[in-house]
N, C-alpha and C positions, 0 to 999 in steps of 0.2 A: 558670498562664499561659493566656490565651485561645487557643483554636485558630483559625488563620486561616480566613477565610471563602472557600470555594472554589466556583467555578462549573463545572459539568459542561456543556460547550457541545456541542450536537448538533442534528441536523436539517439546516438549510441549504436550498439551492436546487438542488443537483446531482441527477443521476439516481440517486445513491446515498443520497438523503435517508432512505428508510425503514430502510436498514441502519444509518445513523448514529443514528437514533432508538433502534433496538434496542441498539446499542452503548452509547449514552449512558445509557439506563435501567439497563443492567447495571452500568456504572461507578458511577452514582449509588447504586444499591442496595448495592453493595460498600462505598462510603464511609459510608453510613448505618449499615450493620452494624458498622463499625469506629469509630463515634462521631465521625466528622468533621463539621465544620460546613459541609455541602455543600448546594448548591441546583442543581436541574436547570433549565438554560436551553435550552429548545427554541424554535427560531425558524424562520420561513419567509420573512423579508425582512431584508436587511442594514440597512435604515433603522432608526435608533435603537439599533443593536447596541452602539456604544460607551457609550451611556447605561445600557444594561442591565448591562454588564459593569463599570461604574465602581465599584460598591460592593465588589467582590471583590478579595482579595489575590492570588489566582492562578487560573488557568484550566486545567481538564483538558479540552483540546480533543480531541474525538473525532468531528470532522466528516470525511466521506469524499468525496473528489473535489471538483471545482470550486474556488471561492474558499477553501473551508475547508482544502484540502490543497495548493493551488498556490502558497502563500506570501503570499497577500493577507491572510488573517486573521492569519497569523503576523506580518506587518509591522504590522498594526493593533495587535496586542498589544504588540509591541516599542515602538511609539510611545507607547502608554499606560503603559509601564513595568510590564506585567503578566507575570510568569513563567508559562510554560505547558508542558504536556507535548508533546514531539515536536520535530521538526527546525525549524531557523531558516528564514527566507524563501527564501534562495538554494537551499539543499538541497531544500526542498519544491518549489520551482518546477522545478528540474532533474529530480527524480525523477518528477514527474507528466507531464513533457514527454517522450514516448517518443523523439522525434528527438534532442533534446539529451542525454538520458541515454544513448542508444545510442552517440552520438559519444563521450561521456565514457568509456563502458565500452571501446569499441574503442581509444581512445587509451591506456588502461591495459593493453591486451592481453587483456581478458576475452572469453571466447567468447560470441558472440551469433549468432542465425540471420542468414543473408544477407537483406538488406532493401532496399526502395526507399521513397521518400517522395513522396506525391502532394500538390502544393500547388494547382495550377490548370492549366488547359489541356485538351487533348483527351484524354479517357479512353481512346479506342481506341489512341492512341499509347502511353500509359502501360501499357495492357494488354500491348502487344507487348513493351515493355521488361520488364515483370514476368514474362512467360512464360519469359524467360531464366533466372529463378530456378528454374523447374520446378514443375509442379503436383504435389500440392495446395499452395495458398497460403493463408495466414492474412491476413485484412484486419482492421485495427483502427483506431479513431480515434486521433488524435495525443495527445489530452489527456483520457482517460477511464480510470477504474479499474473494478474488479469485473467485468471482461470485458464491460462495456457496449459494445454495437455490434460485437462480434467475430464474424467470419464465417470459415468454411472453404470454399474454392471449389476444385473439381476440374477445371474446364475454363474456356475463354474464355466459353462460354455462361453459366456460373454467375458468372463474374467480372464481366461488364458490369453486370447489374442490381444486384449487391451493391455494386459500386464507385459506381454512380450514386447509390444510397441513402446511402452514407457521405459522398460529396461534397456532396450536397444538405443532409444533416443536420449534418455536422461541418466541412465545408470541406476539411480536411486529413486524410489517413489514411496508414497504412503498409501495404505489402504485404511479407510476409516468407515465406521458405521454411518450410513445415510440417516440424517435426522429429518423426518417429515415435519412440515410446518412452514414457517414464514421466513423469508430472506430479509434480514435487517442489517443496516450499517449504522455505526455510531462514529461521528467525526469529532475529533478532539482538537482544540485550538488553545495554545498558550497565550494568555493576555492578562494584563493587570495582575501579574504575579500568581496566576492560578492556571490549572489545566481545566478549561471550560468544555463541558460536553454540549455540543450543538444539538438541535432537534434531530430525532431519528428519521431515517429514510427507509421506506419499505419498497422492495423490488418484486414485481410480479411478472416474471417472464411469460410471454404468450404461448411459448412452446417449451415443453420439458419442465423439469423440476429445479433446474439450477440457473443462477445468474451467470451464464457462461459468456464466452467471447462474443458470440453472435448477439445475445441479449444485451450485452453492454454497449456494443458499438454499431448496431444496426438500427437506424431510426424506425420506430414503430414496433419493435420486437419486445418491448418491456414497458409496463406501466410503473411509473415512479411516483410515490406518494411522500410528501414531506410537508408538515410533520406526519409521521406514521400514526395511524389510528390504533393506539395501544393503550391499555389501561395504565394510568399514571404510575402505579406502584411497580408494574413490570418494566415500563420505560425507564424508571429511575434505577432499577436493578441492572438493566442492560448498560446504561450510561456509567454506572458505578464499576461494572466489570471492565468496560472499555477503558476507564480512567486507570484502574489498577494495572491493566495490561500495558498501557502507555508508560506508566511509571516503573513497573518491574523490568521492562525492557530497557528503560533509560532513554525513551524517545524525547525529542526536542522539537519545539515550534508547532508541529501538527502531526496527526496520525489519523488513520481510519481503521476501525475494527469491524470485521465482518462476522455476522452471527447467523445461526439457524435458531429460530424461536420455536421450541417444541410445543405441542398442544397443551402440555401440563404447565406451561409458563417458564420452563427452564431455558435460559439463553445460552446456547452452546457456542463458545468462541471458536472461530475457524482460523483466523489469522489477523495480523496487524500490518497495515501498509504504511511505511514511513514517508513515501513520496507518491501519494495517490494521484489519480488523474486530475488534470487541471484545465480541461476545456470549460467553457462557460456552462455546459450542461452536465459536467461531472458532479459526483455526489457531494464532495466537500463544499464546492461553491454553492450548490443547491441548499445544503444545510445552513451555510452562512447567510444566504438570502432570507431564510426563514426567521432570522433574528434581525433583519434589516441591514445586513452588511453586504454591500455590493461586491461583485467580482473584483472591481478595481480596488476597493477598500481592503479586501482580503489580501490581494497581491502586495499592495503597498505596506500593509501591516507586517507581512512575513519578511519582506525585504528590510524594513526598518529593524526588525529583530536581529537579522543577520548583521546589519551595519552597526548595531549597538555593540557587537563583538569585535569591532575594529580596535586595535590598540589605541589607548589615549595618547594624544600628542605629548611629546616630551616637554617637561617643564623648563622654562627659561631661567629658573632659579628662584 
């Protein structure tokens, strides 16, 4: 039987393009090692993308941020009848939108930091409202991943220039109360009919208080521990919140939930990533290795889930 032809889709136009390229090349290499009929599709414009994807039976989408993760590409693939790795359009859009996802988490009763949403208007007035949350504050764009644009501000003097920059560049942003404590991520993987919570990962940046872009992608800038050394009952609570977040958003195949674990043991949910990084050193592959699942096994598992959504062959009678 011929193996289906698979596109590994990466690159795109978001601020996370370079990380997507690294993820895509890693996924492609894993598929080649396992004798899949795969092709690397790197792109920097959406013009002509449907034509480039037309010859393939399925797509391993490993775009990060922007149209690749906000449901746009997912909707395109649905319209083309191409099964793909990852969440469907609505869940993708919800997860990438920090305002709508926060509202969804709060409606479910999941713990999130106190926050405010800036859309338009006088920044000084918004600063006065935000001060009621208490400094330090975390400022972050409404629809970006990989900590793009995230700032910590400790005073009104720091708040105003950071807010002006975010308003100019992104239009909308969130101000949220900074949670002192530990940076934890929980990876979720669907297999054997269940949403399985993988071992937790703790991130300890060597500079600053946040797992920001530099800490994520600069070798030596962050200590990564997996499994994280956390009391079993607290670890179980974090995993349970991550699973509820995955399910309430309607995620599919995999997700990664990011948390700040406060000193009192409360796990504050920050966001859910529907297409997290997929280099060999990324957090989801690390968590999978902790249960004995290799990078290649993880890639093949996810692709097989997508291929299982191919239409069944027509019956001959």
